[in-house]
C-alpha angles and dihedrals in degrees: 000000000000089000090056090053091052090047091056090051090050093051091049090050093050091047092052090046090054092049091052090051089052090053093243099111113063122162105213091162128065122246113294093030134092129209111251101169128053095224117065135169127232126169090219090063099049112140095015124119106244130192134210140163131223133185110221112209116239115265095356142107109230136178113248101181145326121246105218125218118269097044115133126209100352124182133173135181129202125206122174117223088229110057116233095028117153098241122137139181119245117186121184138182105205104306094340119098112221100174131026142128096257108008135036142070085298127021141145090302099041110041097175131048145130138233137162090007093306127121107218124204120186128186092206128248094269094064116109088232108034109214135181129182135188120204113202134030122304114243095189136019117279122208117221115203135170127214114211112199094179128102092238134052113267126215110222127201112214126196116186142164139178132195101216144002118208102193106030098184095048094044092050092057093053091087094039137080129197108258122227105190096196096045089051090046091057090053093047090051089055090049090048091051090052090050092050092049097043096046095032093237094306106139095184093056093046092050093045097048100038106030099024098083091047101047124122134165118273127211091281094046095256115138111242143150114261124216094258093057098042091090088074093054095045094040092056087074108089090214095056095091093054091055125099085213117090127222090250092056091050089049091053091052098044093043094046089235095307122127092242136054106218127194089258094055090042089054090049090055092042089060095041092113088062090048088050090056091048092047089050090054089047093050089054087061092057092085092039090053103040106019096206134048091237094057092044094051092045090059101035099049088078124072091231091054091051091049091049094050093046091050093049093046103039103021094107092051095056091231102104097133094045092048092047091051092048094050101036108015120212129324110312095005097105105080127177089254090055090047091052090050091052093045093050092052091061097071109024091164123051123242117298091021132102135207118260103173132047094238126047131179127218125198094248127065110292152145134215140197130194141164125213139175116232122188121232114287091003132126125217130190114243101185150332104245110214125223113255097041113142128217100348125188123187124181134181128195131184142145091243128065102277129168133206115222132189120202135188106214093192097050091032088227133141106230096180122019131141088241127015098016127119083245114037144149090298102036110052106172138043146121129266137159094001097309136098108238129205126184126195091214130231093327124177097217106035137351120210134190117192128187120194114196135018118317112229099198138031118266137183124232119202138175126219126202107215092174128107094242136044113281133212106219126196113206130184136183139187132182139173099228145299115259109261095234091052098042109125121225091226113033115239108262094042122104135187114272118230101199098181094051091045093050091052090052091045092055090052089048089050091051090052091050092051093048094045102041126044094216140013090247092058092047091050092048095042098047106035120085115277093235119092132019123307090247092059118104124244108248126218096269095049094050089075093070093043094052093043091053084078104091092217097047092117098049098073096054091236114132119216092251092059092048089050090054089057097045096043093077098169092046093228093137096255139076108236125206087255092055089047090053089056093054091044092054097036092131101030124083105127096099091048093052092048092052091049091056091046093053093041091056089052091060097051131084124259089281087063100167098058098041094043091052092049091051093050094044093050092047091051094043094234108105098156107019097047133239119311123216092256091050090047091052090051092051091051092045090054089052097043100044105024103027092237120141125210105286095031101279116146118248124238123276104243126225113262128230111269116255117243110278133181096207137023133175113169103180135068114299108218100176139024107283134197115235099181137257121332090240094054090051092053097238099118119101095348148063120298143162130216118199130190142153111227136187111197126197127204114329132234119195092232097051120110109192115188128206091174130008141155129232119276124228104064124112092258123066115256133246123255130185119170141064128328113188090338094309122112108248138187125184142152142139119028096343115134092200135022127259100249138181116248096242140032118267118245115268127230096024135095118264126191106211135184126187107200130188118193107196095187091062097027089234134144118207132189116205126190133179096341103322140078108252102181139008123192121188132201096049112146117217119281110266098190097143110173095008119134119228121222133185123220131347132288114282091246095048117117090214094058117132111244092231130013122173146138095050119182136172117201122185092221140057105265124210124233094258092054094048092048091048092052094050092045095056102035110084126181113261124216122225089189117103128201124219127179090234093055098061130226123333124209110221099184144262113330090227089065094046100062095245101103123089102012150016121333143169125212119191130180144147119252130196115197120190120229097256099027117141125229117279148163114273102177129006141164112229133186116217112255091000127118095189118128114278118261089214128029138160116185143136119261122182088351095304133096117267127187131192120197118174091346093306111127119215115187122192116222098208116077120247107252116244132211095038140063113271125195108229129186133185112198124188119190105197095186095058097026095239131143121194132191120205131191118194090340095309123115106250099176142346124199137178119239110222096204103084131200088039115239132210120279088231131222098337138138125231115233133189116217097356113147128212139203091288102040144023123239123275111287097193130072131274134188143159098045110188131178131200120187091221135058106267120213128243101250092055091047090049093056091041087056090056091059091237137120108275112245131183125260119271127249116225137181117270091244090059091071090072091087094051091045091054092048090055096040094076097168092048093228093135095254137083108233128204093263092048092049091049089051086061090050089050090065091065105024118065091195091058093043093049099041103034109016116023091184092062127228132317094244112090121235111273122262117232111284090240088067096043094046092227106197133210127267123174098232119209115269112272109244103187104004139160084254105077127169118232117261115268112269121227109276127226116271096251098052138032108228110217100223136323129300106262090197134121104253107201114101107197106130145282110288118148115274094249108016106161093205130065112275116273119248109252112257121238113264094257091055097055107116125225117251091255089064103029104037132044094239095180120069086206094062092088138093112294110272118251090220121066117283112289102244098200098059105097128199090224116082126206088224121034113212119231115245091232105037122106107218139128123229142170095207117111110265133211123250111274098198134041088239090067094059100075090061089059092052096045114127112245120232093233113359113193107243094225095052096128102126118127126246112310131228104242122213124238093275094046101057126058086207095066093094137126118273116254113274092240129045136191109260123235112231101199135121119286115262111250094344 
């Protein structure tokens, strides 16, 4: 990473070197200064004709430059780029006008004159090139202005020369201004915030509207904004005039010192508010990293130390350079004074105190920034200003009409108020309490109060929202210091923190959250402000509304600021989603502890209890005496937050929540099937993604094999996604030819394919087996209005794909990680059932089922009768071969037994009879392990001696086929599923429950006290070996049967829908029990990027855990429409016990057709008038900040998240492109 930082510096150096060589990068100002005027004076250039450009603002008189004293024989000409423009010179000496079109010593009537020892010659304002010259030496500075009478800005070309400069150093500084990197940065952040708000985060629109009219080609041909035109971009911001920072200073910051602002540097500035948030998080880590200010400054005063800290802090974000620049500026910018200012901002309140007001003031030089939400016609306190503060500046900016107010609580007097204050909208300056006050007035863009001098009494500053809607207000402050003899021990605005009282209130708040919202995700989405992404943290000012949504928030005596101090654990000024999860699950840890035991058992040997205890004891440091509560909490914290199990093993990577789709069909598609209209699927005029698993046979160059296509015959060309001559292809709209991969795909193997369209970039992408294979730009959105979408080809078609399964339609452009996650957790379900009376069933060749040559997972449900004999459930059999099976799952002595590569693994716990049991056989080829699970519990784990694992060979997979030793299975079996990777225990456990897998919760350390007490049966304050193994017994049948027949102390888990198990993105498992199969050898004409992680049995579309035999598919004419067959409205259900969910909207982003047959997990509109009253029902306690838009429900939330019907209506239209 350090090399990449150095590489960026090298590129920047070479670019600047090239610009200097091109003559575009002059440095007229000394180090630490920036050029603010186009005309500058240098002794080395005396007598030379010099050129400059200046953009004259429309309808204004503006200062171009100042001619300093001591300049001899100066002349300058002005020529507008547009002939005939109404632009005139105005030259003044103090209050005296020397040159002008109608008044002055010289004008259009008098072309020659003299004043102050200078002979003045003027061409007149009517001249095509307006020129003025001064013979003699200036005795005082002259101000050169231009008056632009046009409606548009005018670019002026200036040519000037001078004969002599008396004081070179002083004259050179006339066009320069001392540059304060961090003061300019604060202004640019405000400008960036305005950009984000005005253009709603759309960079392309901002660049086009602001920079577009000012662009010109640079030396390398790239379109950019030069220095002379930047005034237009900066001046478009209404707050620019209230800034002490000039346009030229902002240009120097945004352009990184270059003479052009490119789109790349504009984008960097556009996203500066995000960098500010990241830099704030990084600055929090200063104290965590260095401990003391002395150690921090010792390391950060060097450039290498700054680079190192920025890399460590922001390396994962990819914004190292931006963060480094924000924190430390350029070379030499980060002084010790600036470091002290940054360090002092980190802890504005002393230990055991919390922040009550948005702005606080420390005794040393400092600055502060805050954002707050103020309701309409409400006033909020910003700060208590202490006596003794020196040179204070406070500013407020908002879209609404907001007003800064300053109040003297002792004299009960309004010092500053838009009306009725000593300073008001009409009177802007004055003195009070020992300071000189200035007030910007009732300004629309930004209001500013400045105090020059030392304040001799405490004051209160407030902000009022006079607008008709709630306003988000950005406030900032800066001050020089607080007088030492008046410096308070505890800054005003800080209050003592009562941790015990706040924790009690927080637990009550957590209980209310759990009773009101089904899951943590719904609480987070329903309570947080509607602005920003769901991943964004809730800042200090927004926490008020979230806390006060709790009806009992005022009963505990804990203000929202004090609660924020408790919840904001990392003290970064915002409550992250992770911190909110902790507060939501403050009293719930049982599920987390259970999952930890389940995963720990998976990483131990067959004698799981002894080895697992030894790992935990060593990790806790208490081998003999047991595990203390503090050690237990640390073990659980390592598991919850870092994904590390006792002993150092990595935890499993949990299944993610499915993205919102408009169609899903998981099983084999045997005939062409209608999916519905293109509009209803969300693929018209926007981004979308099509997913499918395909198995292609031998290719013919003329074959066009569709996975998805639209009907032909409309005015607009149709959509096609599939194979053309063996190459993956994607086309629609006005394209003359398809977007195709370069090579043919391999035949006779499974391929996971995604066809992605990104409307924002007008780009088509083809993705296969984990990698992007082709990207085609310039594709306009699909305009297939009215076209019907079909999947596959007709059963009789020659061009039909041999296998087509796992079809999805998503109304968005998915990223690689999302696509990979979907394929990894979506197996193929079997609608076939097995009964002992029906005989054996041949499933197919193992090579086509994803279980040959690597890891695999097979899951099913078994029903064993009370007196049933042992039998073979699954086996791999070679034709005409009596050799032992390479794969077998059977019952032996009443228990499950598996055989993988001749290694027998026998469970010790009997297979229950008389009920359906979820069974899984997992083979981890990398580690040579096979595992047997019953109902989500580990029944047995065995080592395979043949490593590395070899292929099973050319075998067929059979269900219920006996052998010479055993008969076939006499019970029943259903819901066979196959993954081509070794799935981990926690996912299998939740799969066994028939529920949507969710990720383990994160809880506060203190919440593990309950689980510790449940394990510490003898109440001696330590978990012993026996007590720990009792916990293992709750999840491992081998431990429970062999060591502890009574089972563990932890109760069996309730369904996740009852517990409200939330999501947590667990760390990636490396290594993990879940291992992907080794890559198979690709075909000669294409490298396949990784294996298919799909389930590879194509047997139908029954529900994953249907307790009844699969229904016989209805004839086509009997298939019901969704209005009759599916509950299309989420509101057509029993009234919820919890208050109405405020973020489920009646309006759907995609309206389903009344005749289409699709399945979706998007929220749907009411289909009958009777459904509407539910939507309007009054909630018992609606959270006041419930303004989030319609959510994307998970599989358990939405009644629409169902399998597609097993039979579809065929489309009888012409083949696409055949």
